[in-house]
C-alpha positions as CSV (number, residue, x, y, z in Angstrom):
1,X,-34.3,-75.5,142.7
2,X,-35.6,-72.9,140.4
3,X,-35.0,-73.3,136.7
4,X,-33.3,-69.9,136.5
5,X,-30.5,-71.4,138.5
6,X,-29.6,-73.5,135.5
7,X,-29.0,-70.4,133.3
8,X,-25.3,-70.2,134.0
9,X,-24.8,-73.7,132.8
10,X,-27.0,-73.5,129.7
11,X,-26.6,-69.9,128.6
12,X,-23.7,-70.8,126.2
13,X,-25.9,-73.0,124.2
14,X,-29.3,-71.4,124.8
15,X,-29.4,-69.8,121.4
16,X,-27.3,-72.4,119.5
17,X,-28.9,-75.3,117.7
18,X,-28.1,-78.6,119.4
19,X,-26.5,-81.2,117.3
20,X,-28.8,-83.9,116.2
21,X,-28.1,-87.1,118.0
22,X,-29.9,-90.4,118.3
23,X,-31.8,-90.9,121.4
24,X,-30.8,-93.9,123.3
25,X,-27.6,-94.5,121.4
26,X,-23.9,-94.2,122.0
27,X,-23.5,-92.6,118.6
28,X,-24.9,-89.8,116.6
29,X,-27.2,-91.9,114.5
30,X,-30.3,-93.9,115.6
31,X,-30.2,-97.6,115.2
32,X,-31.6,-98.6,111.9
33,X,-34.6,-100.8,112.1
34,X,-33.8,-104.3,111.1
35,X,-35.7,-107.6,111.1
36,X,-34.8,-107.8,114.8
37,X,-37.3,-105.0,115.6
38,X,-39.6,-105.3,112.6
39,X,-40.1,-109.1,112.2
40,X,-38.6,-111.2,115.0
41,X,-40.7,-112.4,117.9
42,X,-39.9,-111.2,121.4
43,X,-36.5,-112.5,122.6
44,X,-35.3,-113.3,119.2
45,X,-32.7,-111.5,117.0
46,X,-32.2,-111.6,113.3
47,X,-29.1,-113.5,112.1
48,X,-27.7,-112.4,108.8
49,X,-25.9,-115.7,108.2
50,X,-29.0,-117.9,108.5
51,X,-31.3,-115.1,107.4
52,X,-33.7,-116.1,110.1
53,X,-34.8,-114.9,113.5
54,X,-33.1,-117.0,116.2
55,X,-33.2,-117.1,120.0
56,X,-30.9,-114.5,121.5
57,X,-29.4,-117.2,123.7
58,X,-28.0,-119.0,120.7
59,X,-24.3,-119.6,120.9
60,X,-23.5,-117.8,117.7
61,X,-24.9,-114.5,119.2
62,X,-22.2,-112.6,121.1
63,X,-22.9,-109.8,123.7
64,X,-22.0,-107.0,121.3
65,X,-24.7,-108.3,118.9
66,X,-27.1,-108.7,121.9
67,X,-26.4,-105.1,122.9
68,X,-27.0,-103.8,119.3
69,X,-30.3,-105.7,119.4
70,X,-31.3,-104.4,122.8
71,X,-30.5,-100.8,121.7
72,X,-32.6,-101.3,118.6
73,X,-35.5,-102.9,120.4
74,X,-35.5,-100.2,123.2
75,X,-35.4,-97.5,120.6
76,X,-38.4,-99.1,118.9
77,X,-40.3,-99.2,122.2
78,X,-40.2,-103.0,122.4
79,X,-39.2,-103.0,126.0
80,X,-40.2,-106.6,126.9
81,X,-38.3,-108.0,124.0
82,X,-35.2,-105.9,124.9
83,X,-35.4,-107.3,128.5
84,X,-35.6,-110.9,127.1
85,X,-32.5,-110.3,125.0
86,X,-30.7,-108.8,128.0
87,X,-31.6,-111.9,130.1
88,X,-29.5,-114.0,127.7
89,X,-26.3,-111.8,128.0
90,X,-23.2,-113.7,128.9
91,X,-22.0,-110.6,130.8
92,X,-25.1,-109.3,132.5
93,X,-23.0,-107.0,134.7
94,X,-21.8,-105.1,131.6
95,X,-22.6,-101.4,132.2
96,X,-24.3,-101.2,128.8
97,X,-26.8,-103.8,129.7
98,X,-27.3,-102.4,133.2
99,X,-27.9,-99.0,131.7
100,X,-30.5,-100.3,129.3
101,X,-32.2,-102.2,132.1
102,X,-32.5,-98.8,133.8
103,X,-33.8,-97.3,130.6
104,X,-36.5,-99.9,130.1
105,X,-37.6,-99.6,133.7
106,X,-37.7,-95.8,133.5
107,X,-39.8,-95.9,130.3
108,X,-42.2,-98.4,131.9
109,X,-42.6,-96.0,134.9
110,X,-40.6,-97.8,137.5
111,X,-38.1,-95.0,138.4
112,X,-36.8,-96.6,141.6
113,X,-35.7,-99.7,139.8
114,X,-34.3,-97.6,137.0
115,X,-32.2,-95.6,139.4
116,X,-30.8,-98.8,141.0
117,X,-29.7,-100.0,137.6
118,X,-28.2,-96.7,136.6
119,X,-26.2,-96.7,139.9
120,X,-25.0,-100.2,139.2
121,X,-23.9,-99.2,135.6
122,X,-22.0,-96.2,137.0
123,X,-20.4,-98.3,139.8
124,X,-19.1,-100.6,137.0
125,X,-18.1,-97.7,134.8
126,X,-18.2,-94.1,136.2
127,X,-17.4,-92.7,132.8
128,X,-20.6,-94.2,131.2
129,X,-22.0,-90.9,130.1
130,X,-25.1,-92.4,128.5
131,X,-26.1,-93.9,131.9
132,X,-25.5,-90.5,133.5
133,X,-27.8,-88.9,130.9
134,X,-30.6,-91.4,131.4
135,X,-30.2,-91.1,135.2
136,X,-30.4,-87.4,134.9
137,X,-33.5,-87.6,132.8
138,X,-35.0,-89.9,135.5
139,X,-34.0,-87.4,138.2
140,X,-35.9,-84.7,136.3
141,X,-39.0,-86.9,136.2
142,X,-38.6,-87.2,139.9
143,X,-38.3,-83.4,140.3
144,X,-34.7,-83.5,141.3
145,X,-33.2,-80.8,139.0
146,X,-30.1,-80.4,141.2
147,X,-29.3,-84.1,140.9
148,X,-29.9,-83.9,137.1
149,X,-27.6,-80.9,136.9
150,X,-25.0,-82.8,138.9
151,X,-25.1,-85.6,136.3
152,X,-24.8,-83.0,133.5
153,X,-21.7,-81.6,135.2
154,X,-20.3,-85.2,135.6
155,X,-20.8,-85.9,131.9
156,X,-18.9,-82.7,131.0
157,X,-16.1,-83.5,133.5
158,X,-15.7,-86.9,132.0
159,X,-15.2,-85.6,128.5
160,X,-18.7,-86.0,127.3
161,X,-19.6,-82.4,126.4
162,X,-19.9,-83.1,122.7
163,X,-22.1,-86.2,123.0
164,X,-25.7,-87.0,122.5
165,X,-25.8,-87.8,126.3
166,X,-24.9,-84.3,127.2
167,X,-27.2,-82.6,124.6
168,X,-30.2,-84.7,125.6
169,X,-29.8,-84.1,129.3
170,X,-29.1,-80.4,128.8
171,X,-32.2,-80.2,126.6
172,X,-34.3,-82.0,129.2
173,X,-33.0,-79.6,131.9
174,X,-34.1,-76.7,129.7
175,X,-37.6,-78.2,129.5
176,X,-37.2,-79.6,126.0
177,X,-39.4,-82.7,125.5
178,X,-37.5,-85.9,125.3
179,X,-38.9,-89.3,124.5
180,X,-35.8,-91.1,125.5
Protein backbone atom coordinates (compact mmCIF):
# COMPACT_ATOMS: atom_id res chain seq x y z
CA UNK A 1 0.00 0.00 0.00
CA UNK A 2 1.35 3.37 -0.90
CA UNK A 3 1.36 6.09 1.72
CA UNK A 4 -0.63 8.34 -0.64
CA UNK A 5 -3.55 5.97 -0.16
CA UNK A 6 -3.76 7.23 3.40
CA UNK A 7 -4.32 10.84 2.35
CA UNK A 8 -8.15 10.71 2.35
CA UNK A 9 -8.17 9.51 5.96
CA UNK A 10 -5.55 11.93 7.22
CA UNK A 11 -6.13 15.05 5.12
CA UNK A 12 -8.54 16.58 7.61
CA UNK A 13 -5.87 16.69 10.27
CA UNK A 14 -2.79 17.01 8.11
CA UNK A 15 -2.36 20.69 8.82
CA UNK A 16 -3.89 20.78 12.27
CA UNK A 17 -1.82 20.32 15.39
CA UNK A 18 -2.58 17.05 17.10
CA UNK A 19 -3.59 17.27 20.74
CA UNK A 20 -0.85 16.37 23.17
CA UNK A 21 -1.58 13.00 24.74
CA UNK A 22 0.52 10.76 26.87
CA UNK A 23 1.92 7.82 25.08
CA UNK A 24 0.97 4.53 26.60
CA UNK A 25 -1.88 5.89 28.64
CA UNK A 26 -5.63 5.82 28.71
CA UNK A 27 -5.68 9.53 29.52
CA UNK A 28 -4.28 12.74 28.17
CA UNK A 29 -1.48 12.99 30.71
CA UNK A 30 1.57 10.79 31.17
CA UNK A 31 1.85 8.82 34.37
CA UNK A 32 3.80 10.82 36.88
CA UNK A 33 6.94 9.05 38.02
CA UNK A 34 6.58 7.85 41.58
CA UNK A 35 8.74 5.78 43.83
CA UNK A 36 7.41 2.74 41.96
CA UNK A 37 9.47 3.62 38.88
CA UNK A 38 12.22 5.65 40.51
CA UNK A 39 13.12 3.73 43.69
CA UNK A 40 11.45 0.33 43.91
CA UNK A 41 13.22 -2.83 42.82
CA UNK A 42 11.79 -4.89 39.96
CA UNK A 43 8.42 -6.42 40.77
CA UNK A 44 7.74 -4.06 43.63
CA UNK A 45 5.38 -1.12 43.93
CA UNK A 46 5.36 1.82 46.28
CA UNK A 47 2.70 1.72 48.97
CA UNK A 48 1.61 5.14 50.21
CA UNK A 49 0.25 3.73 53.47
CA UNK A 50 3.46 2.05 54.59
CA UNK A 51 5.68 4.48 52.65
CA UNK A 52 7.77 1.55 51.43
CA UNK A 53 8.22 -0.55 48.34
CA UNK A 54 6.31 -3.82 48.68
CA UNK A 55 5.90 -6.90 46.54
CA UNK A 56 3.22 -6.40 43.93
CA UNK A 57 1.72 -9.71 45.03
CA UNK A 58 0.87 -8.25 48.45
CA UNK A 59 -2.78 -8.64 49.40
CA UNK A 60 -3.24 -4.91 49.94
CA UNK A 61 -2.41 -4.18 46.27
CA UNK A 62 -5.46 -4.44 44.01
CA UNK A 63 -5.41 -4.88 40.24
CA UNK A 64 -6.21 -1.23 39.57
CA UNK A 65 -3.09 -0.29 41.55
CA UNK A 66 -1.12 -2.96 39.72
CA UNK A 67 -2.31 -1.58 36.40
CA UNK A 68 -1.25 1.95 37.37
CA UNK A 69 2.17 0.58 38.33
CA UNK A 70 2.45 -1.41 35.08
CA UNK A 71 1.57 1.68 33.05
CA UNK A 72 4.10 3.79 34.92
CA UNK A 73 6.85 1.16 34.64
CA UNK A 74 6.19 0.57 30.93
CA UNK A 75 6.21 4.32 30.28
CA UNK A 76 9.58 4.49 32.09
CA UNK A 77 10.98 1.68 29.94
CA UNK A 78 11.19 -0.75 32.86
CA UNK A 79 9.66 -3.59 30.88
CA UNK A 80 10.90 -6.51 32.98
CA UNK A 81 9.53 -4.92 36.12
CA UNK A 82 6.20 -4.21 34.41
CA UNK A 83 5.99 -7.91 33.43
CA UNK A 84 6.75 -8.96 37.00
CA UNK A 85 3.92 -6.80 38.30
CA UNK A 86 1.53 -8.16 35.64
CA UNK A 87 2.47 -11.69 36.70
CA UNK A 88 0.89 -10.96 40.10
CA UNK A 89 -2.44 -9.70 38.73
CA UNK A 90 -5.49 -11.42 40.17
CA UNK A 91 -7.23 -10.99 36.80
CA UNK A 92 -4.50 -11.72 34.25
CA UNK A 93 -7.10 -11.89 31.46
CA UNK A 94 -8.03 -8.25 32.03
CA UNK A 95 -7.65 -6.58 28.61
CA UNK A 96 -5.58 -3.80 30.19
CA UNK A 97 -2.93 -6.31 31.27
CA UNK A 98 -3.11 -8.23 27.99
CA UNK A 99 -2.60 -4.96 26.12
CA UNK A 100 0.45 -4.03 28.18
CA UNK A 101 1.89 -7.52 27.74
CA UNK A 102 1.62 -6.85 24.03
CA UNK A 103 3.17 -3.42 24.47
CA UNK A 104 6.15 -4.81 26.41
CA UNK A 105 6.76 -7.59 23.89
CA UNK A 106 6.54 -5.10 21.01
CA UNK A 107 9.00 -2.72 22.67
CA UNK A 108 11.35 -5.67 23.23
CA UNK A 109 11.15 -6.58 19.53
CA UNK A 110 8.92 -9.68 19.74
CA UNK A 111 6.15 -8.56 17.37
CA UNK A 112 4.56 -11.99 16.94
CA UNK A 113 4.00 -12.39 20.67
CA UNK A 114 2.86 -8.77 20.93
CA UNK A 115 0.24 -9.31 18.23
CA UNK A 116 -1.04 -12.42 20.02
CA UNK A 117 -1.56 -10.40 23.21
CA UNK A 118 -3.25 -7.54 21.36
CA UNK A 119 -5.62 -10.05 19.73
CA UNK A 120 -6.42 -11.53 23.15
CA UNK A 121 -7.06 -8.05 24.60
CA UNK A 122 -9.39 -7.24 21.71
CA UNK A 123 -11.18 -10.59 22.01
CA UNK A 124 -11.89 -9.69 25.65
CA UNK A 125 -12.85 -6.09 24.82
CA UNK A 126 -13.28 -5.15 21.14
CA UNK A 127 -13.67 -1.49 22.18
CA UNK A 128 -10.21 -1.31 23.79
CA UNK A 129 -8.92 1.50 21.58
CA UNK A 130 -5.48 1.62 23.19
CA UNK A 131 -4.90 -2.03 22.26
CA UNK A 132 -6.01 -1.19 18.72
CA UNK A 133 -3.57 1.73 18.59
CA UNK A 134 -0.64 -0.32 19.85
CA UNK A 135 -1.56 -3.17 17.51
CA UNK A 136 -1.68 -0.69 14.64
CA UNK A 137 1.74 0.63 15.56
CA UNK A 138 3.04 -2.95 15.56
CA UNK A 139 1.45 -3.55 12.16
CA UNK A 140 3.29 -0.50 10.83
CA UNK A 141 6.54 -1.96 12.18
CA UNK A 142 5.71 -5.13 10.24
CA UNK A 143 5.04 -3.10 7.08
CA UNK A 144 1.28 -3.73 7.12
CA UNK A 145 -0.07 -0.21 6.53
CA UNK A 146 -3.46 -1.51 5.40
CA UNK A 147 -3.86 -3.42 8.67
CA UNK A 148 -2.83 -0.36 10.68
CA UNK A 149 -5.30 1.79 8.75
CA UNK A 150 -7.97 -0.79 9.53
CA UNK A 151 -7.22 -0.41 13.25
CA UNK A 152 -7.42 3.38 12.92
CA UNK A 153 -10.84 3.05 11.31
CA UNK A 154 -11.93 0.66 14.10
CA UNK A 155 -10.83 3.16 16.75
CA UNK A 156 -12.90 5.86 15.06
CA UNK A 157 -15.90 3.57 14.61
CA UNK A 158 -15.79 2.74 18.31
CA UNK A 159 -15.94 6.38 19.38
CA UNK A 160 -12.21 6.87 19.88
CA UNK A 161 -11.61 9.68 17.38
CA UNK A 162 -10.66 12.19 20.08
CA UNK A 163 -8.31 9.92 22.02
CA UNK A 164 -4.57 9.64 22.34
CA UNK A 165 -4.92 6.16 20.82
CA UNK A 166 -6.29 7.60 17.58
CA UNK A 167 -3.84 10.52 17.44
CA UNK A 168 -0.83 8.27 18.04
CA UNK A 169 -1.79 5.73 15.40
CA UNK A 170 -2.73 8.41 12.88
CA UNK A 171 0.60 10.11 13.49
CA UNK A 172 2.45 6.82 13.07
CA UNK A 173 0.62 6.22 9.78
CA UNK A 174 1.75 9.66 8.61
CA UNK A 175 5.33 8.72 9.42
CA UNK A 176 5.64 10.70 12.61
CA UNK A 177 8.10 9.06 14.98
CA UNK A 178 6.59 7.40 17.99
CA UNK A 179 8.40 5.95 20.94
CA UNK A 180 5.29 4.22 22.22
